[in-house]
C-alpha positions in Angstrom: 0.0 0.0 0.0 2.7 2.5 1.0 5.2 1.2 -1.6 3.9 3.6 -4.2 5.1 6.5 -2.0 8.5 5.0 -1.1 11.2 6.7 -3.1 13.2 3.5 -3.2 10.6 2.0 -5.5 9.5 5.2 -7.3 13.1 5.8 -8.5 13.1 2.6 -10.5 10.1 3.6 -12.5 10.6 7.3 -13.1 11.9 8.7 -16.4 12.9 12.0 -14.8 16.5 12.7 -13.9 17.4 12.6 -10.2 20.3 14.5 -8.5 21.6 13.6 -5.1 24.0 16.0 -3.3 25.3 14.6 -0.1 28.0 15.5 2.3 30.2 12.5 3.2 30.4 13.7 6.8 26.6 14.1 7.3 25.8 13.3 10.9 22.0 13.9 10.5 21.2 11.7 7.4 23.9 9.1 6.8 25.0 8.7 3.2 24.3 5.0 3.3 20.6 5.6 2.7 21.3 7.3 -0.6 23.9 4.8 -1.6 21.2 2.1 -1.0 18.7 4.0 -3.1 21.4 4.4 -5.9 22.2 0.6 -6.0 18.5 -0.4 -5.8 17.4 1.9 -8.6 20.0 1.0 -11.3 17.5 1.8 -14.1 16.9 5.3 -12.9 18.8 8.3 -14.3 20.6 9.3 -11.1 23.5 11.6 -10.7 25.1 11.3 -7.3 27.6 14.0 -6.1 29.4 13.5 -2.8 31.2 16.2 -0.9 34.2 15.4 1.3 34.2 16.9 4.8 30.6 18.3 4.4 28.1 17.7 7.1 24.3 18.3 6.9 24.4 21.7 5.0 24.4 23.1 1.5 27.6 24.7 0.4 28.3 27.2 -2.4 29.9 24.3 -4.4 26.7 22.3 -4.1 24.6 25.3 -5.3 26.9 25.7 -8.3 26.8 22.0 -9.1 23.0 22.0 -8.8 22.6 25.0 -11.2 25.0 23.4 -13.6 23.1 20.1 -13.5 19.8 21.9 -14.0 21.2 23.7 -17.1 22.4 20.4 -18.5 19.2 18.4 -17.8 16.6 21.0 -18.6 
């Protein structure tokens, strides 16, 4: 019933590009969850950018990467 709302299963059926930006030192949301999503949804169009020494925040580098990604994808 709830599987249709679980991103782990939605990702494998979506045709839309997905971008993950994740700090490798994130203490709030461990990176393992996104790595699991990435390996489970091998058919999805996922770009996964990791940032060394970044905790649970958005850096200027991440913003730049996001805008560059949006320009390329859309």
